[in-house]
C-alpha positions in Angstrom: 5.7 -13.2 1.2 9.0 -12.2 2.9 8.9 -12.2 6.6 12.5 -11.8 7.5 13.3 -8.6 9.3 15.5 -7.0 11.9 14.9 -5.6 15.3 16.6 -2.6 16.8 15.2 -1.2 20.0 11.5 -0.6 19.8 11.0 -1.1 16.0 11.1 -3.8 13.4 11.7 -3.6 9.7 10.7 -6.1 6.9 11.0 -6.2 3.2 8.0 -6.6 0.8 7.7 -6.8 -3.0 4.9 -5.0 -4.7 2.7 -7.7 -6.5 -0.2 -5.6 -7.7 -0.1 -5.4 -11.5 -0.8 -1.6 -11.5 1.5 -0.9 -8.6 0.3 1.0 -5.5 -1.9 3.6 -7.1 -4.7 5.6 -5.3 -7.1 2.9 -4.5 -4.7 0.4 -2.9 -3.0 3.4 -1.2 -6.3 4.4 0.3 -6.8 0.9 1.7 -3.2 0.9 3.2 -3.5 4.4 4.7 -6.9 3.5 6.3 -5.3 0.4 7.9 -2.3 2.5 9.1 -4.5 5.1 10.6 -5.8 2.5 13.1 -2.3 2.0 14.5 -1.1 4.3 17.3 2.6 3.7 16.5 4.7 4.9 13.5 4.8 3.1 10.2 7.3 4.2 7.5 7.9 2.8 4.0 11.3 3.1 2.3 11.8 2.7 -1.5 14.4 3.8 -4.0 12.2 6.9 -4.5 12.3 8.0 -0.9 10.2 7.4 2.2 6.6 7.8 3.2 4.6 8.0 6.4 1.8 5.5 5.9 -0.7 8.0 7.4 -0.3 10.2 4.3 -2.0 9.1 1.1 -0.1 11.7 -0.9 3.2 10.7 0.5 2.6 7.0 -0.3 1.3 7.6 -3.8 4.2 10.0 -4.5 6.7 7.0 -4.1 5.3 5.7 -7.5 5.6 2.0 -6.3 5.3 -0.2 -9.4 4.9 -4.0 -9.6 8.0 -5.9 -8.5 9.4 -2.8 -6.6 11.1 -3.7 -3.3 10.2 -1.7 -0.2 11.2 -1.8 3.4 8.4 -1.3 6.0 9.5 0.0 9.5 7.1 -0.2 12.4 7.7 1.5 15.7 5.3 1.0 18.6 3.3 -1.7 20.2 3.0 -5.1 18.6 5.5 -4.3 15.9 6.0 -7.8 14.6 2.3 -8.5 13.9 1.7 -5.0 12.5 4.7 -5.1 10.2 3.7 -8.6 8.9 0.2 -7.2 8.2 1.6 -4.4 6.1 3.9 -6.9 4.2 0.8 -8.8 3.3 -1.0 -5.6 2.2 1.8 -4.4 0.0 2.1 -7.9 -1.5 -1.6 -8.2 -2.2 -2.9 -8.5 -5.8 -5.6 -5.9 -5.5 -8.4 -6.8 -7.9 -10.3 -3.6 -8.3 -12.8 -3.6 -11.2 -12.4 -0.9 -13.8 -14.4 2.3 -13.1 -16.1 2.2 -16.5 -16.8 -1.2 -18.1 -17.4 -1.6 -21.8 -21.0 -2.2 -22.8 -22.3 -0.9 -19.4 -25.6 0.9 -19.7 -26.6 3.7 -17.4 -25.8 7.4 -16.9 -22.4 7.2 -18.6 -23.9 5.7 -21.7 -26.6 8.4 -21.8 -24.0 11.1 -21.5 -21.8 9.7 -24.3 -24.7 9.1 -26.7 -26.0 12.6 -26.7 
């Protein structure tokens, strides 16, 4: 985890590297946006593809953040240091979501496929 950052006025910015093998797709994005919605200040992510307000799921997903992508996280508002560090940790998390459909799983999906 990289915690170095810089401070200018009432904001802080830190760098993070995407560690999730599948990148930041819909499910990790939903978790990140949910966390961002709890913060009264502004949180912006910058990548080679552009920037995203972390309150917007579509904006975050549209960055197409892949494993090993470098991003900058900028936080403006109260308690910037702790909040920015929290989002560095989130973006560097190896999300371990199970597959939606597992092989050999019985149930409604199997019934639909076998007919």
